[in-house]
C-alpha positions in Angstrom: -16.6 20.3 9.1 -15.7 23.8 10.3 -13.3 25.8 8.2 -10.2 27.3 9.6 -10.0 31.0 8.9 -7.5 31.6 6.0 -5.7 34.3 8.0 -5.1 31.7 10.7 -3.8 29.2 8.2 -1.4 31.8 6.9 -0.3 32.7 10.4 0.4 29.0 11.0 2.5 28.8 7.8 4.6 31.8 8.9 5.0 30.6 12.5 6.0 27.0 11.7 9.8 26.8 11.6 10.8 23.6 9.8 14.2 23.4 11.4 12.5 23.3 14.8 9.8 20.9 13.6 12.2 18.4 11.9 14.9 18.5 14.5 14.9 15.1 16.1 13.2 13.6 13.0 16.1 14.4 10.6 19.7 14.8 11.6 20.4 18.3 10.3 23.7 20.1 9.8 24.2 23.6 8.6 26.2 24.1 5.4 26.4 27.1 3.0 23.6 29.0 4.7 21.2 26.0 4.6 20.3 23.0 6.8 21.0 19.6 5.2 20.2 16.0 6.2 19.6 12.5 4.8 16.2 12.4 3.2 13.4 10.8 5.4 11.5 10.0 2.2 14.0 7.6 0.7 17.1 5.7 1.6 20.4 7.5 0.9 23.9 7.7 2.3 24.8 11.3 1.4 22.5 14.2 2.5 20.4 15.6 -0.3 17.5 16.9 1.7 17.5 20.6 2.5 15.5 23.2 4.3 15.3 26.4 2.2 16.7 29.6 3.8 13.2 30.9 4.7 12.8 27.8 7.0 9.3 27.3 5.5 9.9 24.8 2.8 12.0 21.6 2.2 13.2 19.9 -0.9 15.2 16.7 -1.7 17.5 16.7 -4.7 17.5 12.9 -4.6 13.9 11.9 -4.8 12.1 15.2 -5.5 10.1 15.3 -2.2 9.0 18.8 -1.4 6.6 20.7 0.8 6.0 22.9 3.8 5.2 22.2 7.4 1.6 21.2 6.5 2.8 18.7 3.9 5.3 17.3 6.5 2.6 16.9 9.1 0.4 15.0 6.7 3.1 12.8 5.1 5.3 12.1 8.1 3.6 13.0 11.3 0.3 11.1 11.0 -2.1 14.1 10.4 -5.1 12.6 8.6 -6.4 15.9 7.1 -5.5 19.5 6.3 -7.4 20.7 9.4 -5.7 18.2 11.7 -2.3 19.3 10.4 -3.0 23.0 10.9 -4.4 22.4 14.4 -1.3 20.3 15.4 1.0 23.0 14.1 -1.0 25.8 15.8 -0.7 23.9 19.1 3.1 23.4 18.6 3.9 27.0 17.7 1.3 28.8 19.9 -1.0 30.1 17.2 -4.7 30.8 18.3 -6.9 29.6 15.5 -10.1 31.2 14.3 -12.8 29.2 12.5 -15.3 30.3 9.9 -18.7 28.6 9.0 -18.6 27.0 12.4 -21.8 26.2 14.2 -22.3 26.3 18.0 -22.5 22.5 18.0 -19.1 22.2 16.1 -17.5 24.7 18.5 -18.8 22.7 21.4 -17.5 19.4 19.9 -14.1 20.9 19.4 -14.0 22.2 23.0 -15.1 18.8 24.3 -12.3 17.1 22.3 -9.7 19.4 23.8 -11.2 18.7 27.2 -11.0 15.0 26.8 -7.4 15.2 25.6 -6.4 17.3 28.6 -8.2 14.9 31.0 -6.5 11.8 29.5 -3.1 13.5 29.9 -3.9 14.2 33.5 -5.0 10.6 34.0 -1.6 9.4 32.6 0.2 11.6 35.1 -2.0 10.3 37.9 -1.4 6.7 37.1 2.3 7.2 36.6 2.7 8.9 40.0 0.6 6.2 41.7 2.9 3.4 40.5 5.9 4.9 42.2 4.3 6.5 45.3 1.7 4.0 46.6 2.2 0.9 48.7 -0.6 -0.7 46.8 1.4 -0.7 43.6 4.4 -2.4 45.2 3.6 -5.8 43.7 3.3 -4.1 40.3 6.8 -2.5 40.8 8.2 -5.9 41.8 6.6 -7.6 38.7 8.0 -5.0 36.3 11.4 -5.3 37.9 11.4 -9.0 37.6 10.7 -8.6 33.9 14.0 -6.6 33.6 12.5 -3.1 33.3 14.1 -0.3 35.3 12.4 2.8 36.7 13.9 5.2 34.1 12.6 3.1 31.2 9.1 2.7 32.7 8.9 6.5 33.5 9.9 7.4 30.0 7.0 5.4 28.6 4.6 6.7 31.2 3.8 3.3 32.7 1.6 3.6 35.7 -0.9 1.9 38.0 -4.6 2.2 38.5 -5.7 2.1 42.2 -7.9 -0.8 43.3 -10.3 1.6 45.0 -13.2 2.2 42.6 -13.3 5.9 42.3 -10.0 7.6 43.3 -9.2 8.9 39.8 -12.8 10.0 39.2 -13.1 11.9 42.4 -9.8 13.7 41.9 -10.9 14.7 38.3 -14.2 16.0 39.5 -12.5 18.2 42.1 -10.4 19.6 39.2 -13.6 20.7 37.5 -14.4 17.8 35.2 -17.8 16.0 35.4 -19.1 12.4 35.0 -19.8 12.9 31.3 -16.2 14.1 30.7 -14.9 10.9 32.4 -17.2 8.6 30.6 -16.5 10.1 27.1 -12.7 9.8 27.9 -13.2 6.1 28.7 -11.9 6.6 32.3 -15.1 5.9 34.3 -18.6 4.4 34.2 -21.7 6.1 35.5 -23.0 3.9 38.3 -26.2 5.1 40.0 -25.3 8.8 39.6 -21.7 8.4 40.6 -18.5 7.9 38.6 -16.7 4.5 39.0 -13.2 4.2 37.6 -13.1 2.0 34.5 -9.6 0.7 35.4 -9.0 -0.9 38.7 -5.8 -2.6 40.1 -4.0 -2.8 36.8 -0.6 -1.8 35.4 -1.4 1.0 33.0 0.1 1.7 29.6 -0.9 5.1 28.0 -1.7 4.9 24.3 -1.1 8.1 22.4 -1.6 9.3 18.8 1.3 10.1 16.5 1.5 13.6 18.1 1.8 12.2 21.6 -1.7 13.1 22.8 -3.1 10.3 25.0 -6.1 8.6 23.5 -6.7 5.8 26.0 -5.0 3.1 28.0 -4.2 -0.6 28.2 -4.3 -2.2 31.6 -2.8 -5.5 32.8 -3.9 -7.3 35.9 -1.7 -9.3 38.2 -4.6 -11.2 39.6 -4.6 -14.7 38.1 -8.4 -15.0 38.9 -9.2 -12.1 36.6 -10.9 -13.3 33.4 -9.2 -10.7 31.2 -5.4 -10.3 31.6 -5.5 -7.1 29.5 -8.3 -4.6 29.2 -8.2 -1.6 26.8 -10.2 1.7 27.0 -13.7 1.3 25.6 -14.1 2.2 21.9 -15.4 5.7 21.5 -14.7 9.1 19.9 -11.2 9.3 21.2 -10.0 5.7 21.5 -10.2 3.6 18.4 -7.8 0.7 18.7 -7.6 -0.1 15.0 -6.2 3.4 14.4 -3.7 3.5 17.2 -0.3 2.0 18.0 1.3 2.0 21.5 4.4 4.2 21.5 4.1 5.4 17.9 4.8 9.0 19.0 8.3 7.8 20.2 8.9 5.2 17.5 8.3 7.4 14.5 11.2 9.7 15.4 13.8 7.0 15.5 12.1 5.0 12.8 12.7 7.8 10.4 16.4 7.8 11.3 16.9 4.0 11.2 14.6 3.3 8.3 12.5 0.7 10.1 10.0 0.3 12.9 9.5 -3.0 14.8 5.9 -4.0 15.5 5.2 -6.2 18.5 2.0 -7.7 20.0 2.3 -6.4 23.5 3.4 -3.4 25.6 6.2 -5.2 27.4 7.6 -6.4 24.1 8.1 -2.7 23.2 9.8 -2.1 26.5 12.1 -5.1 25.9 13.3 -3.6 22.6 13.7 -0.1 24.2 15.9 -1.7 26.8 18.2 -2.7 24.0 18.2 0.8 22.7 15.5 0.4 20.0 13.1 3.3 20.6 11.6 2.5 17.2 9.1 -0.2 18.4 5.3 -0.1 18.7 2.6 -2.6 19.8 -0.5 -3.2 17.7 -2.5 -4.3 20.8 -4.1 -7.1 18.9 -3.4 -10.3 16.9 -2.4 -8.5 13.7 -2.0 -5.1 12.1 -4.9 -3.3 10.6 -4.9 -1.3 7.4 -5.2 1.9 9.3 -2.2 1.1 11.5 -0.1 0.2 8.5 -0.9 3.5 6.9 0.3 5.3 10.0 3.5 3.3 9.9 4.0 4.0 6.2 4.0 7.7 6.9 6.8 7.2 9.4 9.1 4.7 7.9 10.0 2.6 4.9 10.2 -0.9 6.5 8.1 -2.6 9.1 9.7 -5.5 11.0 7.0 -7.8 12.5 8.2 -9.1 15.8 5.4 -11.5 16.7 5.5 -14.8 18.7 7.1 -17.7 16.9 4.1 -20.0 17.4 1.3 -20.8 14.9 -0.9 -17.9 16.2 2.0 -15.5 15.6 2.7 -16.8 12.1 -1.0 -16.4 11.2 -0.9 -12.8 12.6 2.0 -12.1 10.2 -0.1 -13.5 7.3 -3.1 -11.3 8.2 -0.9 -8.3 8.5 0.6 -8.8 5.0 -3.0 -9.1 3.6 -3.9 -5.8 5.4 -0.9 -4.1 3.8 -2.1 -4.5 0.2 -1.8 -1.2 -1.7 0.3 0.4 1.1 3.8 1.5 0.1 5.8 -0.1 3.0 8.2 -3.0 3.0 7.5 -5.8 5.5 9.9 -8.3 7.0 9.6 -10.8 9.8 11.8 -11.1 13.0 12.2 -14.9 13.6 11.7 -15.6 17.3 11.8 -19.1 18.9 8.5 -20.8 19.4 6.8 -19.8 22.6 9.1 -16.8 23.2 8.3 -13.1 22.7 10.5 -10.0 23.2 9.2 -9.5 26.7 10.2 -13.0 27.7 13.7 -12.5 26.3 14.3 -9.2 28.2 14.7 -10.9 31.6 18.5 -11.5 31.3 21.5 -10.5 29.3 21.6 -13.8 27.3 18.0 -13.3 26.3 18.6 -9.6 25.3 21.6 -10.7 23.1 19.3 -13.3 21.4 16.7 -10.6 20.8 19.2 -8.2 19.4 20.4 -10.8 16.9 16.9 -11.6 15.8 15.9 -8.0 15.3 19.0 -7.1 13.4 18.6 -10.0 11.0 14.9 -10.1 9.9 13.8 -12.6 7.3 12.2 -11.5 3.9 8.5 -11.6 4.4 7.6 -13.9 1.5 10.2 -16.5 2.5 9.0 -16.4 6.1 5.4 -16.9 5.1 6.2 -19.8 2.8 8.2 -21.6 5.4 5.6 -21.0 8.1 2.8 -22.3 5.9 4.7 -25.4 4.9 5.7 -26.2 8.5 2.0 -26.3 9.3 1.2 -28.6 6.4 0.7 -32.3 7.0 2.5 -35.0 5.0 -0.6 -36.2 3.0 -1.0 -35.2 -0.6 -4.2 -33.3 0.3 -2.4 -31.3 2.9 0.5 -30.4 0.5 -2.0 -29.5 -2.2 -3.8 -27.1 0.1 -0.5 -25.5 1.1 0.5 -25.3 -2.6 -2.7 -23.4 -3.4 -2.4 -21.0 -0.4 1.2 -20.2 -1.2 0.4 -19.6 -4.9 -2.4 -17.2 -3.9 -0.1 -15.4 -1.5 2.8 -15.0 -3.9 0.5 -13.9 -6.7 0.0 -10.6 -4.8 3.6 -9.7 -5.1 5.5 -8.4 -8.1 8.3 -10.5 -9.6 11.7 -10.0 -8.1 14.6 -11.8 -6.3 12.6 -12.1 -3.1 9.6 -13.7 -4.8 11.9 -16.0 -6.8 13.6 -17.2 -3.6 10.2 -17.8 -2.0 9.2 -20.0 -5.0 12.4 -21.9 -4.7 11.9 -22.5 -1.0 8.3 -23.7 -1.7 9.4 -26.1 -4.4 12.1 -27.6 -2.2 10.0 -27.9 1.0 7.0 -29.3 -0.9 9.3 -31.6 -2.9 7.9 -30.5 -6.2 8.9 -32.0 -9.5 10.1 -29.6 -12.2 6.7 -29.6 -13.8 4.9 -28.9 -10.5 7.4 -26.1 -9.8 6.5 -24.6 -13.2 2.8 -24.9 -12.3 3.4 -23.1 -9.0 5.2 -20.3 -10.9 2.3 -19.9 -13.3 -0.2 -19.9 -10.4 1.8 -17.3 -8.5 1.9 -15.1 -11.6 5.7 -15.4 -11.8 7.6 -15.2 -15.1 9.9 -18.0 -16.0 13.4 -17.8 -14.7 15.6 -15.7 -17.0 18.9 -16.5 -18.5 20.9 -15.7 -15.4 22.7 -18.7 -13.7 20.1 -20.8 -12.0 20.2 -24.1 -10.2 18.8 -26.9 -12.3 16.9 -29.8 -10.6 15.1 -31.7 -13.3 13.7 -35.0 -12.2 16.1 -38.0 -11.8 14.4 -41.3 -11.3 14.3 -42.5 -7.6 15.4 -39.1 -6.2 13.4 -36.4 -4.4 14.0 -32.7 -5.1 16.7 -32.3 -2.4 18.6 -35.4 -3.5 18.5 -34.1 -7.1 20.1 -30.9 -5.9 22.8 -32.9 -4.2 23.6 -35.0 -7.3 23.6 -31.9 -9.6 26.1 -30.2 -7.2 28.4 -33.3 -7.3 28.2 -33.3 -11.1 29.2 -29.6 -11.2 32.2 -30.4 -9.0 33.2 -33.2 -11.3 32.8 -31.0 -14.3 34.9 -28.1 -12.9 37.9 -29.7 -11.0 40.1 -26.7 -11.6 37.9 -24.3 -9.6 35.8 -26.6 -7.4 38.1 -26.8 -4.5 37.0 -23.7 -2.5 33.3 -24.6 -3.1 33.9 -28.1 -1.8 35.5 -26.7 1.4 32.4 -24.5 2.0 30.3 -27.6 2.8 30.8 -27.6 6.6 28.7 -30.5 7.7 28.3 -33.2 5.0 26.3 -35.5 7.4 23.6 -32.9 7.5 24.0 -31.6 3.9 23.7 -34.9 2.1 20.6 -37.1 2.5 21.9 -40.1 0.5 24.8 -42.1 1.9 26.5 -42.5 -1.5 26.4 -38.7 -1.9 28.2 -38.3 1.4 30.8 -40.9 0.3 31.3 -39.1 -3.1 31.7 -35.8 -1.3 34.4 -37.2 0.9 36.3 -38.6 -2.1 36.1 -35.3 -4.0 37.2 -33.4 -0.9 40.2 -35.7 -0.6 41.1 -35.1 -4.3 40.3 -38.6 -5.5 39.4 -38.6 -9.2 36.2 -40.2 -10.3 37.9 -43.0 -12.2 39.6 -44.1 -9.0 36.5 -44.4 -6.9 35.7 -47.8 -5.3 33.5 -50.3 -7.2 30.5 -49.6 -5.1 30.4 -46.0 -6.3 31.5 -46.6 -10.0 27.9 -46.4 -11.2 27.4 -43.0 -9.5 30.7 -41.8 -10.9 29.6 -42.6 -14.5 26.2 -40.8 -13.9 28.0 -37.7 -12.5 30.2 -37.5 -15.6 27.2 -37.9 -17.9 25.3 -35.2 -16.1 28.3 -32.9 -16.2 28.5 -33.2 -20.0 24.8 -33.0 -20.5 24.6 -29.6 -18.8 28.1 -28.1 -18.7 28.0 -25.8 -15.8 29.4 -22.3 -15.3 31.3 -21.2 -12.2 28.4 -19.0 -11.2 26.1 -22.0 -11.3 28.4 -23.9 -9.0 28.7 -21.0 -6.6 24.9 -20.6 -6.3 24.3 -24.3 -6.0 26.9 -24.5 -3.2 25.2 -21.6 -1.4 21.9 -23.3 -1.7 23.2 -26.6 -0.3 24.6 -24.8 2.7 21.4 -22.8 3.1 19.5 -26.0 3.5 22.1 -27.3 6.0 21.7 -24.2 8.1 17.9 -24.4 8.0 18.1 -27.9 9.3 20.4 -27.0 12.1 18.1 -24.1 13.0 15.1 -26.3 13.1 16.9 -28.9 15.2 18.0 -26.2 17.7 14.4 -24.9 17.9 13.1 -28.4 18.6 15.5 -29.0 21.5 15.0 -25.5 22.9 18.5 -24.2 22.2 17.7 -20.5 21.6 21.3 -19.4 21.2 22.1 -21.9 18.5 18.7 -21.2 16.8 19.4 -17.4 16.5 23.0 -18.0 15.4 21.8 -20.2 12.6 19.2 -17.5 11.7 22.0 -15.0 11.5 24.1 -17.3 9.3 21.0 -18.0 7.1 20.7 -14.3 6.5 24.3 -14.1 5.3 23.9 -17.0 2.9 20.7 -15.6 1.4 22.4 -12.3 0.8 25.2 -14.3 -0.9 22.6 -16.1 -3.1 21.1 -12.8 -4.1 24.6 -11.5 -5.0 25.3 -14.6 -7.0 22.1 -14.1 -9.0 22.8 -10.6 -10.0 24.3 -10.1 -13.5 28.0 -9.3 -13.5 
């Protein structure tokens, strides 16, 4: 590895103005002779991040983050090494670098790399111009318009079109002074019998850049239904390495730093769909799941990654693999719940779809809860199927530290798998979770003849009986008793309690239930906080059921509204669990 001359390094340090470098990444305002902004390294409301008067160093009074332009490039801009950071800054601020201990071969390799980068940038411009100027690309323009993408949006992402003629790009590049080897190493052409043949032909082109905006390759989509491969990427090589690249990362990291999250989609048009909504903080992983390298790139740019994958089984499995790849990486991951068979690109075609997409993106689901639900939905009803799901969920949750999110995921698993109290405790031990603490918690010990959900119903009724002075508002929260209560006698008891009928005045058919409710209420005298949490959990299950029913009948609007309400109830549950 050639060393950069120390004088060049120092020249870069002196030339790199942090205000100019960070503007657009951090919203800066000038106060008392310094520039201030909200820290990009941690979440805060009041600005505590400052650039020192020399414009060469930054410091955060909140989290202690500090450094210079080189530190910034490595921690927030995706530079993988000291040399890469220096070279990026030199290019940005016009510094000519000198190298020491550099062999002729290394000089040649560096020059070839610059040449490939320049050629790939010219190829992007060529494809983009061809999309809008050629008659051949008219079907591509019509297709993109039909998907709801306007010209300004497509131009801003550099979307283009590769001509169907086999060598148009190559011949133009050769006239500009490049040769067949340049084209081949850039992944733009193949050498066929001593002549260059374009690698991409008759495809919509999406340029794929590194974090600094330098084009590294392309993804091409065909409109020909007879083509075997709908999408083709640049060949793997020195420049294009798909596992280390994300489509639109150079754009997304800027807004991702401001918003605190980046959305990750599967495809290019999914990114365009989110951009159409105003979310310029979306990327595409160009595959079935995120790689470890891609997650490290994202962690440098943001604190939260929202996975926006298809709602089908393949998409759920991609989320699972992405979480596994994120082990050891300091980034929070959540899931955007999309209807089965719909992706962001599908939803972008009309205003109703865009509204649904916005609601889903704005209300992501905690990752552990999402994975648990998805795994249980795939499980069959046999004991063997449920045992397998039990083991996989325990293995998954064992990778996470204890906390409210993990506790909620364990509760969801226990309820969905209809676990007894002893089996739930076994799941907690297998998942490495500590026993629930002394905070108010929902009790659901076994009651003969009842499943786990029915136990929760009965315990809730007993709490209402035990706390008649304060139970009224909680009874009114139950909005749909026909969905909330599985057992007919529980629905009847609810109606009587909601009408203010005392237990001693219930009809003969419910007298036995009334006696049991009074016994339960004295066996475990509840606190108001327990009643509050139990009420929220009953309503949570009701909303889940309504969401699943909406998904099954294809009612996307109802499905996403239920998901929004579910997010609100889960937040309420977390608030109820916090010590006062």
